[in-house]
C-alpha positions in Angstrom: 23.0 35.8 46.7 22.0 34.3 50.0 23.6 31.5 51.9 21.2 29.0 53.5 22.5 26.1 55.6 25.9 26.3 54.0 24.5 26.2 50.4 24.1 28.9 47.9 20.4 29.8 47.3 19.3 30.0 43.7 18.1 33.5 42.7 15.5 33.8 40.0 14.9 37.1 38.2 11.9 37.6 36.0 11.9 40.4 33.5 9.5 40.8 30.5 9.0 37.1 29.9 12.6 36.1 30.5 13.9 34.0 33.4 17.5 34.1 34.4 18.9 31.8 37.0 22.2 32.3 38.8 23.7 29.5 40.8 26.8 29.3 43.0 29.8 31.7 42.5 30.1 31.2 38.7 27.5 33.8 37.9 26.6 31.9 34.7 23.0 32.4 33.8 20.6 30.3 31.8 18.3 32.4 29.7 14.8 31.0 29.0 12.7 33.1 26.6 9.3 31.7 27.3 7.7 34.1 24.8 9.8 32.8 22.0 9.1 29.2 22.9 5.4 29.9 22.9 5.5 31.7 19.6 7.5 28.8 18.1 4.8 26.3 19.2 2.1 28.5 17.8 4.0 28.9 14.5 4.4 25.1 14.2 0.7 24.5 14.9 -0.3 27.2 12.3 2.0 25.7 9.7 0.7 22.2 10.2 -2.9 23.5 10.0 -2.2 25.3 6.8 -0.6 22.3 5.2 -3.5 19.9 5.6 -6.2 22.4 5.0 -4.7 23.8 1.8 -7.7 24.4 -0.5 -5.9 23.2 -3.6 -3.3 20.7 -2.7 -0.6 19.7 -5.3 -1.5 16.9 -7.6 0.0 13.4 -7.5 3.5 13.5 -9.0 3.9 12.1 -12.5 6.3 9.3 -11.4 3.6 8.0 -9.0 0.9 8.1 -11.7 3.2 6.1 -14.0 3.9 3.6 -11.3 0.2 3.2 -10.5 -0.7 2.8 -14.2 2.1 0.2 -14.7 0.5 -1.8 -11.9 -2.9 -1.6 -13.6 -4.3 0.9 -11.0 -7.1 3.4 -11.4 -9.5 5.6 -9.4 -6.7 7.7 -7.9 -7.9 10.0 -5.1 -6.3 12.2 -2.4 -7.2 10.8 1.1 -5.3 13.3 3.3 -2.6 15.9 3.3 -1.1 16.4 6.8 1.8 17.6 8.8 3.6 14.8 10.6 3.4 15.2 14.3 5.9 13.7 16.8 3.6 10.8 17.6 3.3 9.9 13.8 7.1 9.2 13.6 7.5 7.8 17.2 8.8 4.2 17.1 6.9 3.6 20.3 3.6 4.2 18.6 4.2 2.7 15.2 1.3 4.3 13.4 0.2 7.1 11.1 -3.1 8.7 12.1 -5.7 9.6 9.5 -8.3 11.7 11.4 -11.8 11.6 10.0 -12.1 15.4 10.0 -9.0 15.7 7.7 -10.1 13.1 5.1 -10.7 14.9 1.9 -12.9 12.3 0.2 -14.3 8.9 0.8 -11.8 6.2 -0.2 -13.4 3.1 1.2 -16.3 1.1 -0.2 -19.4 0.6 2.0 -18.3 -3.0 2.5 -14.8 -2.0 3.6 -16.2 0.6 5.9 -18.5 -2.0 7.5 -15.6 -4.4 7.9 -13.4 -1.9 9.7 -16.3 -0.9 11.9 -16.7 -4.5 13.0 -13.7 -4.4 15.3 -14.0 -3.8 19.1 -11.1 -1.2 19.2 -9.0 -3.5 21.4 -6.9 -6.6 20.5 -9.5 -7.7 17.9 -9.4 -4.6 15.7 -10.5 -5.4 12.2 -7.7 -4.6 9.7 -7.1 -4.6 6.0 -3.8 -5.4 4.5 -3.2 -3.1 1.6 -0.5 -2.3 -0.9 1.5 0.8 -0.2 3.7 2.7 -2.6 6.3 4.5 -0.5 7.8 8.0 -1.3 10.8 6.4 -3.1 8.4 4.1 -5.1 9.2 1.0 -3.1 6.1 -1.3 -3.0 5.1 -3.0 0.2 2.1 -3.7 2.4 0.6 -1.9 5.4 -2.3 -2.5 7.7 -5.3 -0.2 7.8 -7.5 0.0 11.0 -10.1 2.2 12.5 -9.5 3.5 16.0 -11.7 5.4 18.5 -9.4 7.6 20.6 -11.0 8.3 24.0 -10.6 11.8 25.5 -10.4 12.8 29.1 -13.8 14.4 28.7 -15.3 11.1 27.8 -15.9 11.8 24.2 -14.1 10.0 21.4 -12.3 10.9 18.2 -12.5 8.5 15.2 -9.6 8.0 12.9 -8.1 5.4 10.6 -4.5 4.4 11.3 -1.7 2.7 9.3 0.0 0.2 11.5 2.1 -3.0 11.3 5.1 -2.0 9.1 4.7 1.8 9.7 7.9 2.1 11.7 9.8 0.5 8.9 8.2 2.8 6.3 9.0 5.9 8.4 12.6 4.8 8.9 13.2 3.8 5.3 11.9 7.1 3.9 13.4 9.3 6.6 10.1 10.7 7.7 10.5 13.5 10.2 8.2 15.6 12.5 6.8 18.7 10.8 7.1 17.3 7.3 4.1 17.3 5.0 2.9 14.1 3.5 0.0 13.1 1.2 -1.8 9.8 1.3 -3.5 8.8 -2.0 -5.7 5.8 -2.7 -6.2 3.9 -5.9 -7.6 0.5 -7.0 -6.2 -2.5 -8.7 -8.9 -5.0 -9.7 -11.2 -3.2 -7.1 -8.7 -3.8 -4.3 -7.7 -0.8 -2.2 -4.1 0.4 -2.5 -2.3 3.4 -1.1 0.5 5.8 -2.1 2.5 7.9 0.3 4.1 11.1 -1.0 6.5 13.5 0.8 6.0 17.2 0.2 8.0 20.3 1.1 6.3 23.6 1.6 7.9 26.7 0.1 7.5 30.3 1.3 5.3 31.2 -1.7 2.7 28.7 -0.6 3.5 26.0 -3.2 4.8 22.6 -2.6 7.8 20.8 -4.1 8.3 17.0 -4.2 11.1 15.3 -2.3 
């Protein structure tokens, strides 16, 4: 270890993807396995991709169907199954994204689609207040909007988002990054309603309900 201007110089050793740093006289090293970090990120991305692209996602749990029927609901349909990313449960963002390319089937009427398209994507976003049945069957309301997310390349990605009370929903139901959720739609007297279901993936590829 070299001394430069009275201070110990940090030595860095690189060996097969590992970086070890030694500082001062304590000879305590910090081991950073960059290959493991990379593999972990790739594994997380693969797991999330598999969860929302599952060909045959699990059906809506019976207790949700009973709750919806008790409310007079019908026309139940799966909107999306997705892995929650950090931004989905970030209190600073307060929104759940529903990317168009992950939506499994149309859940809006032409009139509702036209209404959400009428916003200017700024402070005057058109939004719909809809009923939401939460994972623990609590009933509340949430706001549905359409967003156009601009990319650095200049292109845009279209998505719907749940906003307004989303932070409260995430906190109340202990939603965490990497968890799998389903969003279902149904109708009560032709009015759009939603149901949020938490799922847990098992090693055999099946899902169990929380």
